[in-house]
C-alpha positions as CSV (number, residue, x, y, z in Angstrom):
1,M,60.6,82.5,-13.6
2,H,61.9,82.1,-10.1
3,F,59.2,81.0,-7.5
4,R,59.8,82.2,-4.0
5,P,58.9,79.8,-1.1
6,I,55.8,80.6,0.9
7,S,54.5,83.1,-1.6
8,L,51.1,81.5,-1.6
9,L,50.2,82.1,2.0
10,L,51.9,85.5,1.9
11,A,49.9,86.6,-1.2
12,L,46.6,85.2,0.3
13,T,47.3,86.8,3.7
14,I,47.9,90.2,2.0
15,A,44.6,89.8,0.0
16,A,42.7,88.9,3.2
17,T,44.1,91.7,5.3
18,A,43.3,94.2,2.4
19,G,39.6,93.2,2.7
20,Y,39.4,90.6,0.0
21,G,36.3,88.5,0.5
22,A,34.9,90.8,3.2
23,A,31.2,91.3,3.6
24,S,29.7,94.5,2.2
25,S,28.4,95.9,5.5
26,P,25.2,93.9,6.0
27,K,22.7,94.9,8.7
28,S,22.5,93.1,11.9
29,A,19.3,92.0,13.6
30,R,19.1,95.4,15.2
31,G,19.3,97.2,11.8
32,T,22.8,98.6,12.4
33,P,25.7,98.0,10.0
34,D,27.7,95.0,10.9
35,T,31.3,96.2,10.9
36,A,33.1,92.8,11.3
37,P,34.5,91.5,8.1
38,K,33.4,88.1,6.9
39,Q,35.9,85.4,7.5
40,T,37.2,83.5,4.5
41,I,37.5,79.9,5.5
42,L,39.1,77.4,3.1
43,V,39.9,73.7,3.4
44,F,42.9,72.1,1.7
45,P,44.4,68.7,1.9
46,A,47.2,68.4,4.5
47,E,49.7,67.8,1.7
48,A,49.1,71.3,0.5
49,I,51.2,72.6,3.4
50,K,54.4,71.2,1.9
51,S,53.4,72.6,-1.5
52,A,52.8,76.1,0.0
53,M,56.4,76.2,1.0
54,T,57.6,76.0,-2.6
55,M,54.8,77.1,-5.0
56,N,53.7,80.6,-5.9
57,A,50.0,81.5,-5.5
58,K,49.1,80.8,-9.1
59,A,50.7,77.4,-9.2
60,F,49.2,76.5,-5.8
61,H,45.7,77.4,-7.0
62,E,46.1,75.4,-10.2
63,T,46.9,72.4,-8.0
64,Y,44.7,73.0,-5.0
65,E,41.3,74.7,-5.5
66,G,40.3,74.6,-1.8
67,I,36.8,74.2,-0.5
68,D,35.1,77.3,0.8
69,V,33.4,76.4,4.1
70,S,32.8,80.0,5.2
71,T,29.1,79.5,5.5
72,T,28.8,75.8,6.1
73,G,31.7,75.0,8.5
74,L,33.7,71.8,8.7
75,T,31.7,68.5,8.6
76,D,34.3,65.9,8.0
77,E,35.6,64.2,11.2
78,G,39.3,64.2,11.8
79,F,42.2,66.3,12.8
80,Y,42.9,69.6,11.0
81,V,45.8,72.1,11.0
82,R,44.3,75.5,11.3
83,Y,46.1,78.7,10.2
84,E,44.5,82.0,11.0
85,H,45.2,85.6,10.6
86,E,42.5,88.3,10.9
87,N,39.7,87.4,8.6
88,L,41.6,84.5,6.8
89,V,41.3,80.9,8.1
90,Y,42.8,77.9,6.4
91,Y,42.2,74.3,7.5
92,F,44.4,71.5,6.2
93,G,43.0,68.0,6.5
94,P,41.2,65.9,7.5
95,I,44.1,64.0,9.0
96,A,43.5,60.5,10.3
97,N,45.4,60.5,13.6
98,V,47.0,62.9,16.0
99,S,50.6,62.0,15.4
100,E,50.3,62.8,11.7
101,G,48.4,66.0,12.7
102,V,51.3,67.1,14.9
103,K,53.7,66.5,12.0
104,W,51.6,68.7,9.7
105,R,51.1,71.3,12.4
106,D,54.9,71.6,12.9
107,E,55.3,72.0,9.1
108,M,52.7,74.7,9.0
109,D,54.3,76.5,12.0
110,L,57.7,76.5,10.1
111,L,55.9,78.1,7.2
112,R,54.3,80.7,9.6
113,V,57.7,81.6,11.1
114,R,59.0,82.2,7.6
115,L,56.0,84.4,6.8
116,V,56.5,86.5,9.9
117,E,60.2,87.0,9.1
118,K,59.1,88.5,5.8
119,R,56.1,90.4,7.2
120,P,56.3,91.1,10.9
121,E,52.7,92.3,11.0
122,L,51.7,88.6,10.6
123,E,53.1,88.0,14.1
124,S,49.5,87.7,15.4
125,S,48.8,84.7,13.1
126,I,48.4,81.4,14.8
127,V,48.7,77.7,13.8
128,Y,47.2,74.9,15.8
129,L,45.8,71.4,15.5
130,I,42.2,70.7,16.2
131,K,39.9,67.7,16.1
132,I,36.5,68.0,14.5
133,D,33.8,65.7,15.8
134,P,30.5,65.9,13.9
135,S,28.6,64.4,16.9
136,F,29.7,67.3,19.1
137,D,26.9,69.7,20.3
138,Y,27.8,72.9,18.3
139,S,25.0,74.9,20.1
140,T,27.1,75.0,23.3
141,S,30.6,75.2,21.9
142,T,32.5,75.6,18.6
143,G,33.0,71.8,18.2
144,A,36.7,72.4,17.5
145,K,39.0,71.0,20.2
146,P,42.4,72.8,20.1
147,L,45.2,70.3,20.6
148,G,48.1,72.7,20.9
149,A,48.6,76.1,19.5
150,T,52.0,77.2,18.2
151,K,52.8,80.9,18.4
152,P,56.2,82.3,19.5
């Protein structure tokens, strides 16, 4: 069997844009249906970026389970590469320092460019490096400090 590069993110992005993992129309505080789909937020080790370039989705998930932080958010301090498209968000990290973070962000951006070449509708996806600081006051901001988005 021949494995195509970047098939993991492509397959997962297809699933996310088709409504996989979306909420089943819960009611908001005012009693009206909430039409916004639930974001699927998963965390992987930074090294998974390199694997995503060569593994198919099945092989990737056998190697990397991912941690679902859709309801809890990130709590580990450090730098993370964030890939997002519509209701799918992947964090890769934590990464100890900014120079390593930039290296991994650039790898992920290369993967994103390859994805867009295959599926132009993914042009709105974005990759950037953030720093998570657990001591940050989340009630006044997101706590994520973008350190450079990459998007053509």
